[in-house]
C-alpha positions as CSV (number, residue, x, y, z in Angstrom):
1,M,92.7,-42.9,-16.6
2,E,95.3,-41.7,-19.0
3,R,94.2,-39.2,-21.6
4,K,95.3,-39.6,-25.2
5,T,95.6,-37.0,-27.9
6,S,94.6,-39.2,-30.9
7,A,91.2,-38.9,-32.6
8,I,88.4,-40.2,-30.4
9,G,85.0,-41.6,-30.6
10,R,83.6,-44.3,-32.9
11,N,85.9,-43.0,-35.6
12,K,87.7,-39.9,-36.7
13,G,84.5,-38.4,-38.1
14,S,82.6,-38.7,-34.8
15,S,80.9,-35.5,-33.8
16,V,81.3,-36.3,-30.1
17,I,84.3,-35.3,-28.1
18,F,84.5,-36.5,-24.5
19,G,86.2,-33.6,-22.7
20,G,85.5,-34.7,-19.2
21,F,85.1,-37.8,-17.1
22,L,84.3,-38.8,-13.6
23,P,84.9,-42.5,-12.9
24,A,82.3,-42.7,-10.1
25,S,79.9,-40.2,-8.6
26,M,77.1,-40.3,-6.0
27,L,76.1,-36.7,-6.6
28,D,75.2,-36.5,-10.3
29,W,72.3,-39.0,-10.2
30,E,70.5,-39.1,-6.9
31,G,70.4,-42.6,-5.4
32,K,72.7,-44.1,-7.9
33,I,76.5,-44.6,-8.3
34,S,77.3,-43.5,-11.8
35,S,80.1,-42.6,-14.2
36,V,79.8,-39.2,-15.7
37,F,80.8,-38.4,-19.3
38,F,81.0,-34.7,-20.4
39,T,80.7,-33.9,-24.1
40,A,82.6,-30.8,-25.3
41,G,80.8,-28.1,-27.2
42,C,77.7,-26.1,-26.5
43,N,75.2,-23.9,-28.4
44,F,74.7,-21.7,-25.4
45,R,77.1,-19.2,-23.8
46,C,75.6,-18.8,-20.4
47,P,77.8,-16.4,-18.4
48,Y,77.4,-18.5,-15.2
49,C,78.4,-21.8,-16.9
50,H,80.4,-23.9,-14.4
51,N,82.1,-26.0,-17.1
52,P,83.6,-23.2,-19.3
53,E,86.4,-25.4,-20.5
54,L,83.7,-27.5,-22.3
55,V,82.2,-24.4,-24.0
56,V,85.0,-22.2,-25.2
57,G,88.6,-23.1,-26.2
58,I,87.7,-26.8,-26.6
59,E,90.3,-27.2,-29.3
60,S,92.9,-27.2,-26.5
61,L,91.2,-30.1,-24.6
62,I,93.0,-33.4,-24.4
63,P,89.9,-35.6,-24.9
64,F,89.2,-39.1,-23.5
65,E,89.2,-42.0,-25.9
66,W,85.9,-43.7,-26.3
67,E,87.6,-47.1,-26.2
68,D,89.0,-46.3,-22.8
69,L,85.6,-45.1,-21.4
70,Y,83.9,-48.2,-22.8
71,S,86.5,-50.4,-21.2
72,H,86.0,-48.6,-17.9
73,L,82.3,-49.4,-18.0
74,K,82.8,-53.0,-19.0
75,T,85.0,-53.7,-16.0
76,R,82.5,-52.1,-13.6
77,I,79.4,-54.0,-14.6
78,G,77.6,-54.9,-11.4
79,W,79.2,-52.1,-9.4
80,L,78.0,-49.0,-11.2
81,D,74.3,-48.3,-11.6
82,G,74.4,-46.0,-14.5
83,V,76.0,-43.4,-16.7
84,V,75.3,-39.7,-16.7
85,I,75.9,-37.8,-20.0
86,G,76.4,-34.1,-19.6
87,G,78.3,-31.3,-21.1
88,G,78.6,-28.9,-22.7
89,E,75.5,-29.9,-24.5
90,P,75.2,-33.6,-25.6
91,T,72.2,-33.2,-27.9
92,I,74.0,-31.0,-30.4
93,H,76.0,-34.0,-31.5
94,S,74.4,-36.2,-34.2
95,D,76.4,-39.3,-33.0
96,L,75.0,-39.2,-29.5
97,P,72.5,-42.1,-30.1
98,F,75.4,-44.3,-31.1
99,Y,77.2,-43.9,-27.8
100,L,73.9,-44.3,-25.8
101,K,73.2,-47.6,-27.6
102,E,76.7,-48.8,-26.8
103,I,76.3,-48.0,-23.1
104,K,72.8,-49.6,-23.1
105,K,74.3,-52.8,-24.5
106,L,76.3,-53.1,-21.3
107,G,73.1,-53.0,-19.3
108,Y,73.5,-49.5,-17.7
109,L,70.9,-47.0,-16.9
110,I,71.5,-43.6,-18.6
111,K,70.7,-40.1,-17.4
112,L,70.9,-37.2,-19.8
113,D,71.7,-33.6,-18.7
114,T,70.5,-31.2,-21.4
115,N,69.6,-27.6,-22.0
116,G,66.6,-28.7,-24.0
117,S,67.5,-26.9,-27.2
118,N,67.2,-29.9,-29.5
119,P,63.7,-31.4,-29.1
120,L,64.1,-33.6,-32.2
121,M,67.1,-35.4,-30.8
122,L,65.5,-35.6,-27.3
123,E,62.4,-37.1,-28.7
124,E,64.4,-39.6,-30.8
125,I,66.4,-41.0,-27.9
126,I,63.4,-41.2,-25.6
127,K,61.4,-43.1,-28.1
128,E,64.2,-45.5,-28.7
129,G,64.5,-46.2,-25.0
130,L,68.1,-44.9,-24.9
131,V,67.7,-42.8,-21.7
132,D,66.1,-43.6,-18.3
133,F,66.2,-40.1,-16.8
134,V,66.2,-36.6,-18.3
135,A,67.3,-33.5,-16.5
136,I,66.6,-30.2,-18.3
137,D,68.4,-27.0,-17.2
138,L,65.9,-24.2,-17.6
139,K,68.0,-21.0,-17.6
140,T,65.3,-18.4,-16.8
141,S,61.9,-17.3,-18.0
142,F,61.4,-18.3,-21.6
143,D,61.1,-14.7,-22.8
144,H,64.4,-13.8,-21.2
145,Y,66.5,-16.7,-22.8
146,R,68.8,-14.5,-24.8
147,D,69.8,-12.6,-21.6
148,A,70.7,-15.9,-19.9
149,T,72.4,-17.7,-22.9
150,Q,73.8,-14.7,-24.8
151,N,72.9,-16.3,-28.1
152,F,69.7,-18.3,-28.0
153,S,66.2,-17.0,-27.9
154,S,64.0,-19.8,-29.3
155,A,61.7,-20.4,-26.4
156,E,59.5,-22.7,-28.5
157,L,62.3,-25.2,-28.8
158,I,62.7,-25.3,-25.0
159,R,58.9,-25.5,-24.6
160,K,58.8,-28.4,-27.0
161,S,61.5,-30.3,-25.0
162,V,59.6,-29.7,-21.8
163,E,56.4,-31.0,-23.4
164,I,58.2,-34.1,-24.7
165,V,59.5,-35.0,-21.3
166,L,56.3,-34.4,-19.5
167,N,54.3,-36.5,-22.0
168,S,56.9,-39.3,-22.1
169,G,56.4,-40.8,-18.7
170,I,60.2,-40.9,-18.3
171,D,61.8,-40.0,-14.9
172,H,62.8,-36.4,-15.1
173,E,63.9,-33.2,-13.4
174,F,63.7,-29.6,-14.4
175,R,66.2,-27.3,-12.7
176,T,67.2,-23.6,-12.6
177,T,70.3,-22.0,-11.2
178,A,69.3,-18.8,-9.3
179,V,71.8,-16.4,-10.7
180,P,71.3,-12.8,-9.6
181,G,70.6,-10.5,-12.6
182,I,69.5,-13.5,-14.7
183,V,66.9,-15.2,-12.4
184,D,64.6,-13.6,-10.0
185,R,61.5,-14.6,-8.0
186,Q,59.1,-13.9,-10.9
187,D,61.3,-16.0,-13.3
188,V,61.2,-18.9,-10.9
189,L,57.4,-18.7,-10.6
190,N,57.0,-18.4,-14.4
191,I,59.2,-21.5,-14.9
192,A,57.2,-23.4,-12.3
193,K,54.1,-22.7,-14.3
194,E,55.7,-23.9,-17.6
195,V,56.6,-27.2,-16.0
196,K,53.4,-27.7,-14.1
197,G,52.7,-31.5,-14.0
198,A,56.4,-32.3,-13.5
199,S,57.5,-34.7,-10.8
200,S,60.4,-32.4,-9.7
201,Y,61.5,-28.8,-10.1
202,V,64.8,-27.9,-8.5
203,L,66.1,-24.4,-7.7
204,Q,69.9,-24.5,-7.4
205,Q,72.1,-22.1,-5.6
206,F,74.5,-20.1,-7.7
207,N,78.2,-20.8,-7.1
208,P,80.4,-17.9,-8.4
209,K,83.8,-19.7,-8.0
210,V,84.0,-21.0,-11.5
211,T,82.0,-19.2,-14.3
212,L,82.4,-18.5,-18.0
213,S,82.1,-14.8,-17.3
214,K,84.7,-13.4,-15.0
215,E,82.4,-10.6,-14.0
216,L,80.0,-13.1,-12.3
217,R,82.7,-14.3,-10.0
218,S,82.2,-11.3,-7.8
219,V,78.4,-11.6,-7.7
220,E,76.9,-12.4,-4.3
221,P,74.5,-15.3,-4.4
222,Y,71.0,-15.0,-3.1
223,S,70.6,-15.8,0.6
224,E,69.3,-19.2,1.6
225,E,66.3,-17.5,3.2
226,T,65.4,-15.8,-0.1
227,L,65.7,-19.0,-2.1
228,R,63.6,-21.0,0.4
229,S,60.9,-18.4,0.2
230,W,60.9,-18.8,-3.7
231,V,60.8,-22.6,-3.4
232,E,57.8,-22.4,-1.0
233,E,55.9,-20.3,-3.5
234,A,56.9,-22.4,-6.5
235,N,55.9,-25.6,-4.6
236,E,52.3,-24.5,-4.7
237,I,52.5,-24.9,-8.5
238,V,54.8,-27.9,-8.9
239,P,56.8,-30.0,-6.5
240,T,59.9,-27.8,-5.9
241,R,63.0,-28.2,-3.8
242,L,66.3,-26.4,-3.1
243,R,69.7,-27.7,-3.9
244,G,73.2,-26.4,-3.1
245,V,72.8,-24.5,0.1
C-alpha cells in the first residue's frame, strides 16, 4: 500500500497517526488472521522497545492514510478475522474510540495491545464493546516501573488497568519481556501475583536486534533453561507460558 504524506486520520485534527501497518499477520493474534495497525507516539521510553521508530522521531514518519487502511479492511471482509491495534501506545490518543467504532462497523474483531497506562480509556472502550481481546505489556515489577520505562512510575494506573481487564470478562493476555537488568526471577513472580486470576500470563524472550537503547543491543538474553524455570514457578500462581524461544 502506497504511503501518502498528507494529513491523516478522520481529519487534520485527529490525534491518531498510523505509523505502521501489516496487511495480514498470523502471529499478532493467536488463532486469527489479522491486519495490524500501529499508532505512533508513546508515553513510555522503554530502552528495549522493538518499535523505536514509533516512539522517537515520529515527525519523520510517512504515515498511512486512514482512508486507505479502511479501504483495505473493506475489501477483505470475510477473509480477515480481525484487526490488532498496537503502537507506540494507542490509548494515549483521544480519537482512538472513533477508529475502533469504524472498524467494528465492518464486522471485525479487535485486539488492543497496550501498556496499561490509561485505565480510563481502557475502561471506556471495553464498556462500549469496542475491543474483543486486550493484551497488556507489564514491563517489570510495579515498584520498578521507572527503571523499565525511564519516565513512568505510577504503578496504581497499571494496577487499575489490570483490575479492569480481570473484572471485565474480556479475553486477555498479560505479558512481560524478560530483559536482563530490567526483569529478573523475582519480578516475574511478583507480576504473576499481581495478575492472579488471569487466563494467561506470557513471559517473552528478549530480542536485542532492534531496541530503542543502543546499549541493550549487546546484552545477552536469558537462556531458555532459565526462562523455562521461571515459567514453571510462575505457573503455580497463574497460567504462564513462554514465547519467543
